[in-house]
Each structure stands twice: as C-alpha cells, then as structure tokens.
C-alpha positions as CSV (number, residue, x, y, z in Angstrom):
1,T,-19.5,-94.0,-35.3
2,P,-19.7,-92.0,-38.6
3,T,-20.0,-88.3,-38.3
4,N,-23.6,-87.1,-38.3
5,K,-23.6,-84.9,-41.4
6,P,-26.0,-84.8,-44.5
7,P,-24.2,-86.8,-47.2
8,K,-22.6,-84.5,-49.8
9,H,-20.0,-86.9,-51.1
10,S,-19.7,-90.7,-51.8
11,W,-17.9,-91.3,-48.5
12,E,-20.5,-89.3,-46.4
13,T,-23.1,-92.0,-46.3
14,N,-22.9,-93.0,-42.6
15,K,-21.1,-96.1,-43.7
16,I,-18.7,-97.4,-41.1
17,P,-15.1,-98.4,-42.2
18,Q,-15.0,-101.8,-43.7
19,E,-12.3,-104.4,-44.7
20,F,-11.0,-102.2,-47.5
21,D,-10.7,-99.3,-45.2
22,G,-8.6,-101.5,-42.8
23,K,-6.2,-102.2,-45.6
24,V,-5.9,-98.5,-46.3
25,F,-5.2,-97.8,-42.6
26,Y,-2.5,-100.4,-42.4
27,A,-0.9,-99.1,-45.6
28,I,-1.0,-95.5,-44.3
29,S,0.6,-96.7,-41.0
30,R,3.4,-98.4,-42.9
31,I,4.1,-95.4,-45.1
32,I,4.3,-93.2,-41.9
33,Q,6.7,-95.7,-40.3
34,K,9.0,-95.6,-43.3
35,A,8.9,-91.8,-43.7
36,K,12.2,-89.9,-44.0
37,P,12.7,-86.3,-42.8
38,E,12.1,-85.0,-46.3
39,D,8.7,-86.7,-46.3
40,I,7.5,-84.9,-43.1
41,I,6.0,-81.5,-42.6
42,K,5.2,-80.4,-39.1
43,G,4.5,-84.0,-38.0
44,Y,2.5,-84.9,-41.1
45,V,3.7,-87.4,-43.7
46,I,3.3,-86.5,-47.4
47,M,1.7,-89.3,-49.5
48,T,-0.7,-89.8,-52.4
49,Y,-3.5,-92.2,-53.1
50,G,-1.3,-94.0,-55.5
51,M,1.3,-94.6,-52.8
52,I,-1.4,-96.0,-50.5
53,L,-2.6,-98.4,-53.2
54,E,0.9,-99.5,-53.9
55,E,1.7,-100.1,-50.2
56,A,-1.6,-102.0,-49.7
57,G,-0.8,-104.2,-52.7
58,L,-3.9,-103.0,-54.6
59,L,-4.3,-102.5,-58.4
60,K,-3.9,-98.8,-59.4
61,D,-7.1,-98.5,-61.5
62,N,-9.8,-95.8,-61.5
63,Q,-12.1,-97.8,-59.3
64,N,-9.5,-98.4,-56.6
65,Y,-8.5,-94.7,-56.7
66,R,-12.1,-93.7,-56.0
67,R,-12.3,-96.3,-53.2
68,V,-9.1,-95.3,-51.5
69,K,-10.1,-91.6,-51.7
70,D,-13.4,-92.5,-50.0
71,A,-11.6,-94.7,-47.4
72,V,-9.2,-92.0,-46.4
73,R,-12.1,-89.6,-45.7
74,R,-14.0,-92.3,-43.8
75,L,-11.0,-93.0,-41.6
76,W,-10.5,-89.3,-41.1
77,F,-14.1,-88.5,-40.1
78,T,-15.1,-91.6,-38.2
79,D,-15.1,-91.3,-34.4
80,Y,-14.1,-94.6,-32.6
81,Y,-15.4,-95.2,-29.2
82,F,-13.1,-97.3,-26.9
83,K,-14.1,-98.8,-23.6
84,N,-11.5,-100.8,-21.7
85,S,-10.2,-102.0,-25.1
86,F,-7.2,-99.7,-25.9
87,Y,-3.8,-100.4,-24.4
88,N,-1.9,-97.3,-23.4
89,A,1.8,-98.2,-23.6
90,E,2.9,-95.1,-21.8
91,L,0.8,-95.9,-18.7
92,G,1.1,-99.6,-19.1
93,E,-2.7,-100.1,-18.7
94,M,-6.0,-100.3,-20.6
95,S,-7.6,-96.8,-21.1
96,A,-11.0,-96.7,-19.5
97,E,-13.2,-94.8,-22.0
98,F,-12.7,-92.3,-24.8
99,N,-13.4,-91.3,-28.4
100,M,-10.7,-91.0,-31.0
101,R,-10.2,-90.5,-34.7
102,L,-7.5,-92.7,-36.2
103,I,-5.9,-90.2,-38.6
104,D,-5.8,-86.5,-39.3
105,V,-5.5,-85.4,-42.9
106,I,-4.7,-82.2,-44.8
107,I,-5.5,-82.3,-48.5
108,I,-3.2,-80.3,-50.8
109,T,-4.1,-79.3,-54.3
110,P,-1.8,-77.5,-56.8
111,K,-3.6,-74.3,-56.0
112,D,-3.0,-74.8,-52.2
113,L,0.6,-75.4,-52.9
114,E,1.0,-71.7,-53.9
115,R,0.2,-70.7,-50.3
116,R,2.7,-73.0,-48.7
117,S,6.2,-72.0,-47.7
118,E,9.1,-72.5,-50.1
119,E,10.4,-75.5,-48.0
120,E,7.0,-77.2,-48.0
121,R,6.6,-76.6,-51.8
122,I,10.0,-78.3,-52.4
123,K,8.8,-81.3,-50.4
124,I,5.3,-81.6,-51.9
125,S,5.7,-80.4,-55.5
126,P,7.5,-83.6,-56.8
127,H,4.3,-85.6,-56.1
128,F,2.3,-83.4,-58.5
129,A,4.9,-84.1,-61.3
130,K,3.5,-87.7,-61.4
131,P,0.7,-88.4,-63.9
132,N,-2.9,-87.9,-62.8
133,V,-2.0,-86.7,-59.2
134,K,-4.6,-84.0,-58.4
135,E,-4.2,-84.1,-54.6
136,A,-1.4,-84.7,-52.2
137,L,-2.1,-85.8,-48.6
138,L,-0.5,-84.7,-45.4
139,V,-1.4,-87.5,-42.9
140,K,-0.6,-88.2,-39.3
141,L,-1.8,-90.9,-36.9
142,S,-3.7,-90.0,-33.8
143,D,-1.3,-89.1,-30.9
144,K,-2.5,-92.1,-28.9
145,I,-1.7,-94.6,-31.7
146,Q,1.6,-92.9,-32.6
147,N,2.7,-93.0,-28.9
148,N,1.9,-96.7,-28.8
149,M,4.0,-97.3,-31.9
150,N,6.8,-95.3,-30.5
151,H,6.7,-97.2,-27.2
152,K,6.2,-100.5,-29.1
153,G,3.1,-101.1,-27.0
154,F,1.1,-104.2,-27.4
155,L,-0.2,-107.0,-25.2
156,Y,-0.7,-110.1,-27.4
157,F,0.6,-109.0,-30.8
158,N,3.9,-107.8,-32.1
159,R,2.8,-104.9,-34.2
160,Y,5.8,-105.3,-36.5
161,E,4.7,-108.8,-37.3
162,L,1.1,-107.7,-38.0
163,D,2.4,-105.0,-40.3
164,R,4.1,-107.7,-42.4
165,I,0.8,-109.4,-43.1
166,K,-0.7,-107.6,-46.1
167,R,-3.9,-109.6,-46.5
168,S,-6.6,-108.7,-43.9
169,L,-7.9,-112.3,-43.8
170,Q,-4.4,-113.6,-42.9
171,K,-4.2,-111.0,-40.2
172,R,-7.5,-112.1,-38.8
173,F,-6.5,-115.7,-38.8
174,Y,-3.2,-115.0,-37.1
175,M,-4.8,-112.8,-34.4
176,M,-7.5,-115.5,-33.8
177,Y,-4.8,-118.2,-33.4
178,I,-2.8,-116.1,-30.9
179,K,-5.9,-115.5,-28.8
180,W,-7.0,-119.2,-28.9
181,N,-3.5,-120.4,-28.1
182,N,-3.2,-118.1,-25.1
183,W,-6.6,-119.1,-23.8
184,E,-6.0,-122.9,-24.3
185,N,-2.5,-122.7,-22.7
186,Q,-3.8,-120.8,-19.7
187,A,-6.7,-123.3,-19.3
188,G,-4.5,-126.3,-19.8
189,I,-6.5,-127.6,-22.7
190,G,-4.9,-130.0,-25.2
191,D,-1.3,-130.0,-26.3
192,P,0.6,-126.8,-25.6
193,N,0.8,-124.5,-28.7
194,V,-1.3,-126.9,-30.8
195,L,-4.7,-125.9,-32.0
196,L,-7.2,-128.4,-33.4
197,R,-10.0,-126.8,-35.4
198,S,-12.4,-127.6,-38.3
199,F,-12.4,-125.8,-41.6
200,N,-16.0,-124.7,-41.1
201,F,-15.2,-123.2,-37.7
202,I,-12.2,-121.2,-39.1
203,A,-14.4,-120.2,-42.1
204,S,-17.1,-118.9,-39.7
205,K,-14.6,-116.6,-38.0
206,G,-13.3,-115.2,-41.4
207,P,-16.1,-114.9,-42.1
208,L,-16.1,-117.0,-45.3
209,S,-18.9,-118.8,-46.9
210,W,-19.5,-122.5,-46.0
211,D,-22.3,-123.0,-48.4
212,K,-21.9,-126.3,-50.3
213,R,-21.2,-124.5,-53.6
214,N,-18.4,-122.5,-52.0
215,R,-16.7,-125.0,-49.6
216,Y,-14.0,-126.1,-52.0
217,H,-13.0,-122.6,-52.8
218,T,-13.2,-121.5,-49.1
219,K,-10.9,-124.4,-48.1
220,K,-8.4,-123.4,-50.8
221,I,-8.4,-119.8,-49.4
222,I,-7.8,-121.0,-45.8
223,I,-5.0,-123.4,-46.8
224,K,-3.3,-120.8,-49.0
225,D,-3.4,-118.0,-46.4
226,N,-2.1,-120.3,-43.6
227,E,0.7,-121.7,-45.8
228,E,1.8,-118.1,-46.2
229,L,1.7,-117.6,-42.4
230,V,4.0,-120.6,-42.1
231,K,6.3,-119.3,-44.9
232,N,6.6,-115.9,-43.2
233,G,7.5,-117.5,-39.8
234,L,4.3,-116.5,-38.0
235,I,3.0,-120.0,-37.2
236,K,5.0,-123.2,-37.2
237,A,2.8,-125.5,-39.2
238,F,-0.7,-125.8,-40.7
239,I,-1.6,-129.5,-41.2
240,V,-4.7,-130.9,-42.9
241,L,-5.7,-133.9,-40.8
242,S,-8.9,-134.9,-42.6
243,K,-11.6,-133.6,-44.9
244,N,-12.7,-131.1,-42.2
245,E,-10.0,-131.1,-39.5
246,V,-6.7,-129.1,-39.3
247,K,-3.9,-128.8,-36.8
248,I,-2.3,-125.4,-36.3
249,V,1.1,-125.5,-34.6
250,M,2.1,-122.2,-32.9
251,F,5.4,-121.0,-31.6
252,S,6.0,-121.5,-27.9
253,E,5.8,-118.7,-25.4
254,Q,9.6,-118.8,-25.1
255,E,10.0,-118.6,-28.9
256,R,7.6,-115.7,-29.1
257,H,9.4,-114.0,-26.2
258,E,12.7,-114.3,-28.1
259,K,11.1,-112.9,-31.2
260,L,9.7,-110.0,-29.1
261,M,13.1,-109.3,-27.5
262,K,14.7,-109.2,-30.9
263,Y,12.1,-106.8,-32.1
264,L,12.4,-104.5,-29.1
265,S,16.2,-104.4,-29.5
266,E,15.9,-103.1,-33.1
C-alpha cells in the first residue's frame, strides 16, 4: 500500500509500483549482488539512476531518468503486506503476516557530500564526476530479502535464474510455466514436463491484448520471448503446433535439481 501522504512530488500519487518499478527493483538487486567493497558504505551500496537504467537495459534519456527516479521513491516508500506468502529461508517456512518495505535509500547531493567522512567522499565523489549526475544513491535491500538471498532461499524458483531474465514478461512466462508444470506433474496430468497451451490463454496471463487487430503482434511477442527462454536454457523447447496451440517442454525435476545443486555450490 502506498504511504498515505498528500502528494508533493510526481511519485507521491498513491500509485502502487507497476511493471517499470519491477524492472527497477530487479536492476537494483543485481547491482547490490555485484557490489565490491569499495561500492559499499555501512551496508548501503552506492549507485546512480544511470547505473540502474543500464542494468535494467533501458534507454538513458530524460524521460527514463524521471521514471527511474520516481520508481526508486515508490519502491522506497511503499509498504508491502505479506500473509503466508513470503518464504523465510533462515526458518525454512512461510512467514505468517507482516509489513515490509523492499528497499531503504539515502539520497546524496554534492552538498551532502561535504558532510560525509573522507573515506565516504572518496567512494562517492567519482559518481559526481560523470555528466549530469546530481544525486547519488545509497541503497540496501530489506533485511528479510537480503537474508533470503544470502541463504539462497526459494521454493520453486532459482533466484539466480530469475535474475538472468531481463524482460519482465519473460520472467512472468517462466514463473507461470514452473507453477503449471509442478501442478500438472503432481496431479498426474498429461505428459511429464510438457505443457499444452493456447496462444490466447498465455496472452491472457501476460496480460497481452488478444484483440483481433493485435493478435499477430501478440503471437510474435510470445514466440520471441519463449525462444529466448529456450536459448538461455530456462526451458527445453517452445513448439508451435497449430494456429493457436503451443507445446512448452520443461526440464525434468532431476535436471532442475542438478541445476540447483550447481547453483548452491557456487
């Protein structure tokens, strides 16, 4: 739920985080995971809006700079309510009920830099040497999320694999397929690790338009995104069977287990 404040800025409009904000969050997470000691101050990672755009694979133009600036603030000031939906890797169980903000942020301007210690100025000041950088950010993930990352905690999804998927729609497809595959295998429906679906059903879960004027374009998007999932080794195959039917071939439980063991050993 957005914070209940009178809107003073473009991001303070009681708008909940959307798809763009999700891209920003994943980009921030990747920057934090890649951070070196010289990028860290008291548990916070130094970054800029330009770094976030680059990590998210977004164009560095004025519009996206404004959007990413708003997105960071929305992620910072939005309270998320979890009820039996957050896996606590330390305890090995689902947390019952709690509120959480995903990130904490400290905004640093050149004027703020003067009040920082010499060690901190040495770490932060190079970012202001870049053109048009008016603010540097110190960002850290919530303790619960960071702990889960440290413990490599997940139930269905390998977080490292999800991090490799840059496009949010691809990520959504992949997560849907894993859920469907687990459910069908447990229920003994169809061939193991083979999903039969229609284009319009996949589009509805996107969600993507299935209006007659947009169907051709929607099918192209679905095919392209799934071909990239195959190319990146996340699914085995995506086969178009007919005008509206597709077959998605998933990795077996054993193959996924081997991938997981490889990840956990890294």
